[in-house]
C-alpha positions in Angstrom: 0.0 0.0 0.0 1.2 3.4 -0.9 1.6 5.8 2.0 0.4 9.4 2.0 4.0 10.7 1.8 4.7 8.5 -1.2 1.6 9.8 -3.0 2.7 13.3 -2.3 6.1 12.5 -3.7 4.5 11.0 -6.9 2.3 14.1 -7.3 5.1 16.5 -6.9 7.4 14.6 -9.4 4.6 14.4 -11.9 3.8 18.1 -11.5 7.6 18.9 -12.1 7.7 16.7 -15.2 4.5 18.4 -16.6 5.9 21.9 -16.2 8.4 21.6 -19.0 6.0 19.6 -21.3 4.7 20.9 -24.6 1.9 18.2 -24.9 0.2 15.8 -22.5 -2.0 13.0 -23.7 -3.6 9.9 -22.2 -3.8 6.4 -23.7 -5.5 3.2 -22.7 -3.1 0.3 -22.3 -5.2 -2.7 -21.6 -3.6 -6.1 -22.0 -0.1 -4.6 -22.4 2.7 -6.5 -20.6 5.6 -5.0 -18.8 8.0 -5.6 -21.7 5.7 -3.7 -24.1 5.3 -0.8 -21.7 9.1 -0.7 -21.3 9.5 -0.7 -25.1 7.1 2.2 -25.3 9.0 4.1 -22.6 12.3 3.6 -24.5 10.8 4.8 -27.8 9.4 7.9 -26.2 12.6 8.6 -24.1 14.0 11.0 -26.7 10.8 13.1 -27.0 9.2 12.9 -23.6 8.2 10.8 -20.6 5.7 8.0 -20.3 4.1 7.4 -16.9 1.7 4.9 -15.5 0.1 6.5 -12.6 -3.2 6.3 -10.7 -5.8 8.6 -12.2 -6.5 10.5 -8.9 -2.8 11.2 -8.5 -2.5 12.5 -12.1 -5.5 14.7 -11.5 -3.9 16.2 -8.4 -0.7 16.8 -10.2 -2.2 18.3 -13.3 -4.9 20.4 -11.7 -4.3 24.1 -11.8 -1.7 23.8 -14.6 -1.7 23.9 -18.4 -2.9 20.4 -18.7 -5.8 20.6 -16.3 -8.4 19.8 -19.0 -6.7 16.4 -19.6 -8.4 15.1 -16.4 -11.6 14.1 -18.3 -9.6 11.4 -20.2 -8.3 9.9 -17.0 -10.6 7.0 -16.7 -9.8 3.3 -16.4 -6.2 2.2 -16.9 -4.3 5.2 -18.1 -0.9 5.8 -19.5 0.2 9.5 -19.4 2.7 10.8 -21.9 4.3 14.1 -21.5 6.1 15.4 -24.6 9.0 17.6 -23.8 10.1 19.5 -26.9 8.2 19.0 -30.2 4.5 18.1 -29.6 3.9 16.7 -33.1 7.0 14.6 -32.8 6.0 13.1 -29.5 2.6 12.2 -30.8 4.1 10.7 -34.0 6.5 8.6 -32.0 3.6 7.3 -29.9 1.5 6.6 -33.0 4.5 4.7 -34.6 4.7 2.5 -31.5 1.0 2.1 -31.4 0.9 0.4 -34.8 3.1 -2.4 -33.3 0.6 -3.2 -30.5 -2.6 -1.8 -32.1 -5.4 -3.4 -30.2 -3.6 -3.0 -26.8 -2.8 0.7 -27.0 -5.4 3.4 -27.8 -5.3 7.2 -27.5 -8.0 8.8 -25.4 -7.2 12.5 -25.7 -4.8 15.2 -24.7 -3.9 18.9 -24.4 -1.2 20.9 -26.1 0.6 23.5 -24.0 -0.7 27.0 -24.7 -4.1 25.7 -25.8 -6.5 25.0 -23.0 -9.0 23.0 -25.0 -8.8 19.3 -24.8 -8.2 17.3 -28.0 -9.8 14.0 -28.8 -7.9 11.0 -30.2 -8.7 11.9 -33.8 -7.3 15.4 -33.4 -4.1 14.1 -31.8 -3.7 11.6 -34.7 -4.1 14.3 -37.2 -1.4 16.4 -35.5 0.8 13.3 -35.3 0.4 12.7 -39.0 1.5 16.2 -40.0 4.8 16.4 -41.9 7.8 17.4 -39.8 8.4 21.0 -39.1 11.3 21.3 -41.5 9.2 20.0 -44.4 6.4 22.5 -43.6 8.9 25.4 -43.5 10.4 24.3 -46.8 6.9 24.2 -48.3 6.1 27.7 -47.1 9.4 29.0 -48.4 8.8 27.5 -51.8 5.3 29.2 -51.9 6.9 32.5 -50.9 9.5 32.2 -53.7 7.1 30.9 -56.3 4.5 33.6 -55.9 6.6 36.6 -56.7 8.1 34.6 -59.6 4.6 33.9 -61.0 3.7 37.6 -60.7 6.9 38.6 -62.6 6.2 36.1 -65.3 2.6 37.3 -65.7 3.8 41.0 -66.0 6.3 39.9 -68.6 3.6 38.1 -70.5 1.4 41.2 -70.4 4.3 43.6 -71.4 5.4 41.1 -74.2 1.8 41.0 -75.4 1.6 44.8 -75.5 4.9 44.9 -77.4 3.7 42.4 -80.0 0.5 44.3 -80.4 2.5 47.5 -80.8 4.7 45.9 -83.5 1.5 44.7 -85.4 -0.1 48.1 -85.2 3.0 49.8 -86.5 3.3 47.3 -89.3 -0.3 47.8 -90.4 0.0 51.6 -90.3 3.1 51.5 -92.4 1.4 49.5 -95.2 
């Protein structure tokens, strides 16, 4: 049995971990064995923390903070993931692992830091399936470069058309 002091220690450590997180999400992990949970923790180690904790302790740790709205997903056996740096990368890493153990691991929902609204599993999956940040930035840069180029090409076509029209008009007037 866990003593009150141990529970307070768990709550304070979880609160400390959540303070630097960019995303927090909850998953159902029924029928997963210890080895699979350990593998999940290893795969998430580079992008965040994976914690199995009692729902009441997680609620206490997260209440009053950025991830307070996640508490509605804390029902039944819950696995809490706290992404430390890049929220989409943490979600993507989780989804990649989920495909290995599909029926045993299911997203319930989560919250992204800075946005108080809770996200359902489908929204989190959509975020996780986004291309990496570098790819999105490259796409934006290509649009920014291509748009002025297209404007210049259009202006050149108009000027060229006016020039050709002027040549034809002068040829007709000279005849």
